C-alpha positions in Angstrom: -62.6 -40.5 -56.2 -59.2 -42.3 -55.7 -59.5 -44.6 -52.8 -62.5 -45.5 -50.6 -63.1 -47.4 -47.4 -66.4 -48.2 -45.8 -67.1 -49.7 -42.3 -69.9 -49.4 -39.8 -71.7 -46.6 -41.7 -68.6 -44.5 -42.1 -67.0 -43.9 -45.5 -63.5 -42.5 -45.9 -62.4 -41.3 -49.4 -59.2 -39.7 -50.6 -60.0 -37.0 -53.1 -58.2 -34.3 -55.2 -60.0 -31.1 -54.4 -60.1 -29.3 -57.7 -62.2 -26.4 -56.5 -59.2 -24.2 -55.7 -55.6 -24.3 -56.9 -52.6 -22.9 -55.0 -50.2 -20.4 -56.6 -48.1 -23.3 -58.1 -51.2 -24.6 -59.9 -51.5 -27.7 -57.7 -54.6 -28.9 -55.9 -54.8 -30.2 -52.3 -55.5 -33.8 -51.5 -58.2 -34.1 -48.9 -59.7 -36.9 -46.9 -63.5 -36.9 -47.1 -65.3 -38.6 -44.3 -69.1 -39.4 -44.5 -70.9 -40.1 -41.3 -74.7 -40.1 -41.0 -74.8 -38.9 -44.6 -72.9 -35.7 -43.9 -69.5 -35.1 -45.5 -66.5 -33.5 -43.7 -63.2 -32.7 -45.4 -59.8 -33.0 -43.7 -56.6 -31.6 -45.3 -53.7 -33.9 -45.8 -51.2 -31.2 -46.4 -50.2 -32.6 -49.8 -50.8 -30.9 -53.1 -50.7 -32.6 -56.6 -51.5 -31.7 -60.2 -54.8 -32.7 -61.9 -53.1 -35.6 -63.6 -53.0 -37.5 -60.3 -56.6 -38.6 -60.8 -55.7 -40.2 -64.1 -53.2 -42.6 -62.5 -55.7 -45.0 -61.0 -57.5 -45.4 -64.3 -54.4 -45.8 -66.4 -53.0 -49.2 -67.3 -49.9 -47.5 -68.7 -47.0 -48.3 -66.4 -44.9 -45.3 -67.7 -47.7 -42.9 -66.8 -47.8 -44.3 -63.3 -44.0 -44.0 -63.0 -43.6 -47.8 -62.5 -41.2 -50.1 -64.2 -40.9 -53.8 -64.1 
C-alpha cells in the first residue's frame, strides 16, 4: 500500500499491482476503491518497477531521488 484515503465508508488506495508484469518488466499502478467492503480496481495507465514500493519506506533521500 502506498497512499490511502478514507471518507464516508469509501477507502481509496494507490497500489502497485505485482500480479502481472508487462513486457518491459514493469507493473501497473492501480487505484483500489473499497465500497461496502468490496474492492474494485481502476487502471491509472502508469507502470513502474517493483522498487517503487520501497520509496515510501525509505528515509534515504538518494533512493527517493531527492536532494536538499
